[in-house]
C-alpha positions in Angstrom: 9.1 15.7 38.5 12.1 15.6 36.1 12.4 11.9 36.5 8.7 11.4 35.7 9.1 13.5 32.5 12.2 11.4 31.4 10.4 8.2 32.2 7.3 9.3 30.2 9.5 10.4 27.2 11.3 7.0 27.2 8.0 5.2 27.5 6.6 7.0 24.4 9.8 6.3 22.4 9.6 2.6 23.4 6.0 2.5 22.2 6.8 4.2 18.9 9.6 1.8 17.9 7.3 -1.2 17.2 4.8 1.0 15.3 7.6 2.3 13.1 8.7 -1.3 12.5 5.2 -2.4 11.6 4.9 0.5 9.0 8.3 -0.4 7.5 7.3 -4.1 7.3 4.1 -3.2 5.6 6.0 -1.2 3.0 8.4 -4.1 2.2 5.8 -6.9 2.3 5.1 -8.2 -1.2 2.0 -6.9 -2.9 -0.2 -9.7 -4.1 -3.1 -9.5 -6.5 -6.4 -11.2 -5.7 -5.4 -14.0 -8.0 -2.0 -14.5 -6.3 -3.4 -14.4 -2.8 -6.2 -16.9 -3.7 -4.0 -19.4 -5.4 -5.6 -18.3 -8.7 -9.1 -19.2 -7.7 -10.5 -15.6 -7.8 -10.0 -12.6 -10.0 -9.9 -8.9 -9.0 -12.8 -6.5 -9.3 -12.2 -3.1 -10.9 -12.0 -1.5 -7.4 -9.4 -4.1 -6.3 -7.3 -3.4 -9.4 -7.4 0.3 -8.7 -6.5 -0.2 -5.0 -3.6 -2.4 -6.1 -2.4 0.3 -8.5 -2.6 2.9 -5.7 -0.6 0.6 -3.4 2.0 0.3 -6.2 2.1 4.1 -6.5 2.7 4.5 -2.7 5.8 2.3 -3.1 7.3 3.7 -6.4 7.2 6.8 -8.5 8.8 5.0 -11.5 5.5 4.8 -13.4 2.5 6.9 -14.1 -1.1 5.8 -14.6 -3.1 6.8 -17.7 -6.4 5.7 -19.0 -6.2 3.6 -22.2 -10.0 3.2 -22.6 -13.4 3.0 -20.9 -15.3 -0.2 -20.3 -18.9 -0.6 -21.4 -19.8 0.1 -17.8 -18.0 3.5 -18.0 -15.0 2.5 -15.9 -11.5 3.7 -16.7 -9.2 0.9 -18.0 -5.8 1.8 -16.5 -2.5 1.8 -18.4 0.7 1.8 -16.4 3.6 3.6 -18.1 7.0 2.6 -16.7 9.9 5.0 -16.8 
């Protein structure tokens, strides 16, 4: 029974290592805007811009997001303040 528990523990650890590497790789992969990822053939929607900003916030706390204005559709226009 003890050998089975050790084997199970080692198996779980072996399964967790690739998952941890995948998460680390996702954090270090470059963030691309819609324009960059489409070879500048498309532009971002407001929702995509906000998602991009959220992804930036997940990687760095060196900036804060404020609202500089509202669009005619009533959407916040984000302002990123570095520092």
